[in-house]
C-alpha positions, -999 to 999 in steps of 0.1 A, spaced: -4 -182 117 23 -208 125 59 -199 118 75 -213 86 42 -218 68 23 -199 42 -10 -182 41 -37 -189 15 -45 -152 13 -15 -127 15 -37 -99 28 -21 -65 21 10 -81 5 11 -91 -32 12 -127 -45 47 -139 -54 62 -156 -85 62 -192 -72 42 -224 -77 21 -220 -45 12 -184 -53 1 -195 -88 -22 -221 -72 -38 -196 -49 -40 -166 -74 -76 -169 -86 -101 -146 -103 -77 -129 -128 -77 -156 -154 -93 -134 -181 -69 -105 -174 -39 -128 -174 -48 -142 -209 -56 -108 -223 -24 -92 -211 -3 -122 -223 -18 -119 -258 -11 -82 -259 25 -86 -248 32 -113 -274 16 -92 -302 34 -59 -294 68 -46 -286 56 -22 -259 25 -24 -236 15 -1 -207 -2 -17 -177 -19 8 -154 -44 7 -125 -54 24 -93 -34 17 -61 -44 -16 -45 -60 -32 -76 -33 -59 -78 -8 -50 -106 22 -66 -89 2 -98 -81 -8 -100 -117 28 -96 -129 41 -122 -103 15 -149 -101 -3 -142 -133 19 -136 -164 54 -145 -153 51 -183 -157 30 -179 -189 58 -158 -204 84 -184 -196 62 -211 -212 63 -190 -244 101 -189 -244 104 -155 -228 121 -144 -196 103 -117 -175 128 -92 -161 109 -72 -135 130 -41 -126 125 -7 -111 141 27 -117 143 35 -80 181 41 -74 185 78 -70 223 77 -66 230 54 -96 202 66 -118 175 48 -138 199 29 -162 220 13 -135 188 5 -116 177 -15 -146 211 -33 -151 213 -43 -114 176 -54 -114 183 -77 -144 211 -94 -125 187 -101 -95 158 -111 -117 180 -136 -137 194 -152 -105 159 -157 -91 147 -175 -122 180 -195 -124 187 -180 -158 222 -181 -173 228 -144 -179 255 -130 -202 257 -93 -195 254 -69 -224 275 -38 -233 263 -8 -213 270 18 -240 232 22 -242 200 3 -235 199 -6 -272 234 -20 -273 229 -37 -239 199 -58 -252 216 -63 -285 246 -80 -268 230 -95 -236 220 -132 -237 196 -151 -214 198 -189 -215 178 -217 -199 197 -249 -204 204 -248 -242 175 -225 -251 181 -188 -258 152 -168 -243 137 -135 -254 137 -109 -226 106 -91 -214 117 -59 -197 91 -51 -171 95 -16 -158 75 -20 -126 63 11 -106 74 33 -134 60 63 -117 93 64 -98 109 78 -129 89 110 -123 91 111 -85 128 102 -80 147 116 -109 153 151 -123 140 163 -157 175 159 -172 178 123 -160 143 115 -173 151 130 -207 183 111 -210 167 78 -200 137 83 -224 161 90 -253 176 55 -247 142 39 -241 130 55 -274 158 37 -294 149 5 -277 111 7 -283 115 19 -319 143 -5 -327 166 22 -340 203 21 -330 217 52 -313 235 77 -336 273 82 -334 280 49 -317 303 21 -329 291 -7 -351 316 -30 -336 321 -40 -299 349 -60 -282 335 -87 -260 349 -100 -227 372 -125 -244 388 -98 -266 369 -108 -297 353 -80 -317 316 -85 -327 298 -67 -355 266 -51 -343 240 -50 -370 212 -24 -372 186 -51 -367 167 -43 -335 172 -65 -304 147 -93 -298 128 -78 -268 94 -70 -253 88 -41 -230 60 -37 -203 56 -5 -184 36 -8 -152 25 23 -132 -3 38 -111 -32 52 -130 -27 88 -119 7 89 -136 -6 78 -170 -8 113 -183 29 118 -175 37 94 -203 23 119 -228 53 141 -223 73 115 -240 50 110 -270 73 132 -292 101 107 -288 81 76 -284 49 82 -305 36 47 -298 40 49 -260 3 50 -253 -9 29 -283 -11 -4 -264 -26 1 -229 -41 -24 -205 -61 -11 -176 -65 -35 -147 -100 -31 -132 -114 -41 -98 -126 -76 -95 -161 -84 -109 -184 -103 -86 -179 -137 -102 -141 -133 -102 -141 -121 -66 -162 -152 -57 -135 -174 -72 -107 -155 -55 -126 -159 -22 -136 -195 -24 -111 -215 -46 -79 -208 -26 -96 -223 5 -98 -257 -14 -61 -259 -23 -43 -288 -7 -6 -281 1 17 -292 29 32 -257 33 -1 -241 41 -10 -232 77 -45 -247 72 -61 -277 56 -87 -271 30 -119 -255 43 -152 -244 29 -173 -213 32 -210 -214 36 -228 -199 5 -248 -175 25 -216 -162 42 -199 -158 8 -228 -138 -5 -228 -117 26 -191 -108 21 -195 -101 -16 -226 -79 -10 -207 -60 17 -176 -54 -5 -197 -44 -36 -212 -15 -16 -178 0 -7 -161 23 -31 -148 59 -32 -176 82 -41 -157 99 -69 -147 67 -86 -171 54 -113 -177 17 -107 -202 -10 -115 -223 -23 -86 -204 -56 -89 -169 -42 -87 -149 -53 -56 -116 -40 -44 -89 -68 -41 -72 -51 -12 -104 -53 10 -112 -88 -2 -78 -101 8 -80 -86 43 -114 -104 49 -101 -136 34 -71 -135 57 -95 -132 86 -115 -163 74 -83 -183 72 -76 -174 109 -111 -186 119 -105 -218 99 -72 -225 116 -88 -221 151 -116 -245 142 -93 -270 127 -71 -270 158 -102 -278 179 -113 -305 154 -79 -322 149 -72 -301 118 -100 -317 99 -118 -298 71 -143 -273 85 -170 -250 71 -172 -213 81 -208 -203 86 -225 -170 82 -229 -167 120 -191 -168 123 -187 -142 96 -212 -118 111 -231 -89 97 -218 -59 78 -207 -42 110 -186 -73 118 -170 -72 84 -163 -35 88 -145 -43 120 -122 -67 102 -110 -39 79 -106 -17 109 -86 -44 127 -59 -42 101 -50 -6 110 -51 -14 148 -30 -45 143 -3 -28 124 0 0 149 3 -25 177 34 -40 161 53 -8 171 69 -17 204 72 18 219 40 33 234 51 68 225 57 58 189 23 41 187 7 73 200 26 93 174 17 70 146 -20 73 154 -17 111 154 2 110 121 -24 89 104 -55 107 117 -43 143 117 -17 146 90 -23 118 64 -60 123 59 -74 156 46 -106 173 61 -123 160 29 -113 124 36 -85 121 11 -50 107 15 -23 132 20 15 129 17 40 142 43 78 143 41 99 122 65 118 151 82 85 170 86 70 139 102 98 137 126 97 174 135 59 178 139 48 143 150 79 126 164 77 94 144 112 80 139 126 67 106 127 31 118 90 32 127 81 46 93 101 18 77 83 -8 98 49 6 88 59 5 51 70 -32 55 36 -39 71 18 -22 42 1 4 64 21 32 47 36 37 13 69 55 7 76 76 -24 112 88 -27 118 120 -45 150 142 -50 135 164 -23 130 136 2 109 106 11 72 112 13 48 89 31 10 82 27 -15 56 36 -12 25 15 -48 24 4 -80 45 5 -97 16 24 -78 26 55 -93 61 57 -126 52 74 -111 29 100 -85 54 109 -110 83 113 -133 60 133 -106 51 158 -97 88 165 -134 97 167 -138 77 199 -104 88 212 -114 124 210 -148 117 225 -131 101 256 -107 130 259 -135 155 256 -155 139 283 -126 134 307 -113 170 302 -148 186 305 -156 166 337 -122 176 352 -128 212 343 -163 212 358 -151 196 390 -122 221 393 -144 251 387 -170 238 412 -142 234 438 -131 270 431 -167 282 435 -171 263 467 -139 279 481 -151 313 470 -184 309 489 -166 296 519 -142 325 518 -170 350 516 -189 336 546 -158 329 567 -155 351 598 -126 374 591 -101 385 618 -67 397 607 -52 386 641 -65 350 642 -74 340 607 -46 356 585 -30 322 578 -63 305 571 -73 333 547 -41 330 527 -46 293 525 -81 298 511 -69 325 487 -41 303 473 -64 273 471 -90 294 453 -64 306 427 -50 270 422 -85 255 418 -95 283 394 -64 279 372 -68 241 372 -104 245 363 -96 268 334 -68 246 322 -90 215 322 -119 234 306 -96 247 278 -83 211 271 -119 199 271 -130 226 246 -101 218 223 -108 181 225 -145 187 218 -136 207 187 -113 179 175 -141 154 182 -165 174 161 -139 177 133 -133 139 133 -171 132 134 -175 155 104 -146 140 85 -157 105 92 -194 110 83 -191 135 54 -155 136 42 -147 99 42 -151 84 8 -156 49 22 -189 54 39 -213 25 32 -239 33 6 
């Protein structure tokens, strides 16, 4: 895509909280309306979903502007600062979120979360706004902070959710201008939204003794249904905006159905899904490819509107290659050849289990065993190939999505096949050469006086050829074992095999 312009489809990245993203964010209208209603009707709501389903996009391009229209201000924050702790993470995040939305923010008193939101003010012109505290990626509370830190934070969050002031704290606070203000026991005007990955939902149960209502209002974000996926695929292509890299284009109906049929048949085997469920992560990668095709055609046609046909989309194997291309493209962004080789080894041999599941690996262990540098890992996280989870014990890395497992295993499958063939052929040739030297040595006329030097040369050549032959043969056998392992993991263990 051209520099300085925007894509219609963000691919692996989430939609943003801006006007253009809201124009392009399609297919989640029903979820947006339902979640907005649930937030307005309740003090606390828990949003959860599997990785890659689009929670962040829903928060940014879906509900943020709708909340502002209701006189609320969404404050998306994270509890990800290990050094400062979860509370300071929230306070700092509120400053950033207010500035992005051009909100006049009057900081509250940091005696506690309850007192903070009791005294903080958020103004838009002359309108006092009600804050919506969005605790995004809340699983970081469990992965980054100790049990004591979690307990202290939950105690304060409990007061905020239940609207009960902390005990043994003053009823009067001196503000910045030196005036004292009486703090009533009336709870602060506030909404709270907790957003986290689905596998961490049971962790919230450990707080049910202090926040009994923590799981009462839950909202599970599901994969896209076929009709919603069709809108997310087709409608952004029709948007007219000068900041987009392409002019509006169309997609042939047969091609659209081919894409939807392909995606509807791809899902992890252990996940219960309807035949119409489609993963947004995979849909976005294919849509991004369609936009690239449209840009090329529009350049040829003077940037006129074009139609992408089913022949240009290709069959299911072509669509599969689009998903595989994402992995290959992100690896190619690493400038160092040795680091690219190490990244491929990391992904195939350490981040995918023999059963075809994602594994995590700690950063220092990655450096020691595979040789991938910290800067390379950061780049892969920025490109959404890897995801980083910080914990008190260190930073752990894993593949960003299950959809990447099959392309990664497929790439290594052929790599090991080539290495096996090359090593075995080299071993056979070396052993054949050793055998030929042996036969020549046996039939060579032997005379200690005249042929001693020639005999030594033959013996040394025989030993060298034999050792080389055994070495190449050993490498070939190991490569063949790896090849068989990758073939087994790709065919049986991978959860993304087409059904």
